[in-house]
C-alpha positions in Angstrom: -5.6 -2.3 -16.4 -2.4 -0.3 -16.1 -2.2 3.3 -15.6 0.6 5.6 -17.1 1.5 9.5 -16.5 3.2 11.4 -18.9 6.3 12.8 -17.4 6.2 16.2 -16.1 2.3 16.2 -16.7 -0.7 15.4 -14.6 -2.1 13.7 -17.4 -2.6 10.0 -16.5 -4.0 7.4 -19.1 -5.1 3.9 -18.9 -3.4 1.4 -21.3 -6.5 1.3 -23.8 -6.8 5.0 -23.8 -3.2 5.4 -24.6 -3.4 3.0 -27.5 -6.7 4.6 -28.6 -5.6 8.3 -28.5 -1.7 7.6 -29.2 0.9 7.7 -30.2 1.3 10.8 -27.6 5.2 11.9 -27.8 6.8 11.8 -24.5 8.2 9.6 -21.7 5.3 7.6 -19.9 5.8 6.2 -16.4 3.6 3.7 -15.0 1.8 5.2 -12.0 -0.4 2.1 -10.7 -2.3 3.7 -7.7 -3.7 6.8 -9.9 -7.1 7.0 -12.2 -7.1 7.5 -15.9 -7.9 11.3 -16.9 -9.9 10.3 -19.7 -12.1 7.4 -18.7 -11.6 7.0 -15.1 -10.3 3.5 -15.3 -8.1 2.5 -12.0 -5.8 -0.4 -11.5 -7.6 -2.6 -9.7 -4.9 -5.3 -9.1 -2.7 -2.6 -7.8 -5.0 -1.2 -5.5 -5.9 -4.8 -4.0 -2.1 -5.4 -3.5 -1.9 -2.0 -1.7 -4.9 -2.6 0.4 -3.3 -6.2 1.2 0.2 -4.9 2.1 -1.6 -2.2 4.1 -3.1 -4.8 5.9 -0.3 -7.0 6.3 1.7 -3.9 8.0 -1.1 -3.2 10.3 -1.2 -6.7 11.4 2.7 -6.9 11.8 2.4 -3.8 14.0 -0.5 -5.1 16.1 1.8 -8.4 16.5 5.1 -6.5 17.4 2.8 -4.5 20.1 1.5 -7.6 21.6 4.9 -9.3 21.6 6.2 -6.0 23.4 3.6 -6.1 25.9 4.0 -9.8 26.7 7.9 -9.4 27.1 7.1 -6.5 29.7 4.6 -8.7 31.6 7.6 -11.3 31.5 10.3 -9.3 32.6 7.8 -8.0 35.6 7.1 -11.4 36.5 11.0 -12.2 36.5 11.8 -9.3 38.7 8.7 -9.9 41.2 7.8 -13.8 40.8 5.2 -13.2 43.6 3.7 -10.2 42.5 0.3 -10.0 40.9 0.1 -10.9 37.4 -2.5 -8.9 35.1 
């Protein structure tokens, strides 16, 4: 269910409420991560996509940190090949 916000307002309506109560004059913009002011409906697909995106970014950050750690160990080994590896 898509959520819309009336421009310059705090009124959020899902597509069904907008159709049922409309036409409401003004410019409506899609606000996928908000909640309908009337029925409390949320855009589940947008929420799931945002959660997946956050998970993917966390995973990428972890992988970059792991790569950096591995790179530092490798560089330390190159500088001192007979040193103790951790």
